[in-house]
C-alpha positions in Angstrom: 10.8 26.1 3.4 7.9 23.6 3.5 8.8 20.0 2.7 7.0 17.5 0.4 7.4 13.8 -0.5 6.6 11.9 -3.7 4.3 9.0 -3.9 5.1 7.3 -7.1 3.9 3.9 -8.5 6.8 2.0 -10.0 5.4 -1.4 -10.9 5.5 -2.1 -14.6 7.7 0.9 -15.3 11.3 1.0 -16.6 14.0 2.7 -14.6 14.1 5.4 -17.2 10.3 6.0 -16.9 10.5 6.1 -13.1 13.4 8.7 -13.2 11.6 10.9 -15.8 8.4 10.9 -13.8 10.4 11.6 -10.6 12.3 14.5 -12.2 9.1 16.1 -13.4 7.5 15.8 -10.0 10.5 17.2 -8.2 10.6 20.2 -10.7 6.9 20.8 -10.1 7.3 20.8 -6.3 10.3 23.0 -6.4 8.4 25.5 -8.6 5.7 25.5 -5.9 8.3 26.3 -3.2 8.8 22.9 -1.6 12.0 21.2 -0.5 11.7 17.5 -1.6 12.3 14.8 0.9 13.9 11.7 -0.7 11.6 8.7 -0.9 13.7 6.7 -3.4 15.7 4.5 -1.0 18.7 3.2 -2.9 21.4 3.1 -0.2 23.0 -0.2 0.9 20.5 -0.6 3.8 17.8 -1.3 1.2 19.8 -3.7 -1.1 18.3 -7.2 -1.3 21.2 -8.8 0.6 21.0 -6.3 3.5 17.3 -6.8 3.8 17.7 -10.5 3.8 20.4 -10.2 6.5 18.1 -8.1 8.6 15.3 -10.7 8.3 13.0 -8.6 6.1 10.3 -10.9 4.8 8.0 -8.4 3.0 10.3 -6.0 1.1 7.5 -3.7 -0.2 6.3 -3.3 3.4 9.9 -2.3 4.5 9.9 0.4 1.8 6.5 1.6 2.8 7.5 1.9 6.5 10.5 4.1 5.5 8.3 6.1 3.2 5.8 6.8 6.1 8.7 7.7 8.3 9.8 10.2 5.6 6.2 11.5 5.5 6.5 12.5 9.1 9.0 15.2 8.1 6.6 16.7 5.4 4.0 19.3 5.0 2.7 17.9 1.7 2.6 14.8 -0.4 2.7 14.7 -4.2 0.9 11.8 -5.8 2.0 10.9 -9.3 -0.5 9.7 -11.9 -1.6 6.1 -11.3 -1.2 6.4 -7.5 -4.7 5.0 -6.9 -3.7 1.7 -8.6 -0.7 1.1 -6.3 -1.3 -0.4 -2.9 1.6 1.5 -1.2 0.6 4.8 -2.8 -3.0 4.3 -1.6 -1.8 3.7 2.0 0.5 6.8 1.7 -2.5 8.8 0.5 -4.7 7.7 3.3 -2.0 8.5 5.8 -1.4 12.0 4.3 -5.2 12.6 4.4 -5.6 11.4 7.9 -2.7 13.3 9.3 -3.5 16.6 7.5 -0.8 16.9 5.0 -1.5 19.0 1.9 -2.2 16.6 -1.0 -1.0 17.6 -4.4 -1.8 15.5 -7.5 0.2 15.3 -10.7 -1.7 17.1 -13.5 
């Protein structure tokens, strides 16, 4: 089964909004026959204390690095509405484009 990841802007959204958008995107990808690679990193390794302990100075960059690593496992990337306004999403989009992943946009 082909794999896909989500690129989702989160700034200015509530946790509930983020989860609702994510659920819709996951449902859409599953309907298209994709297995979804998790790009919502919530384990202890990404907690603020753990990042500080590891010496992470730019937290968004740490999340972006993990997201790009996850992208390496994917055939496609799904871009949620508003992606073009989010720096990390724009970088993910450029990487997906440059490395030949199928690009899917939220309708």
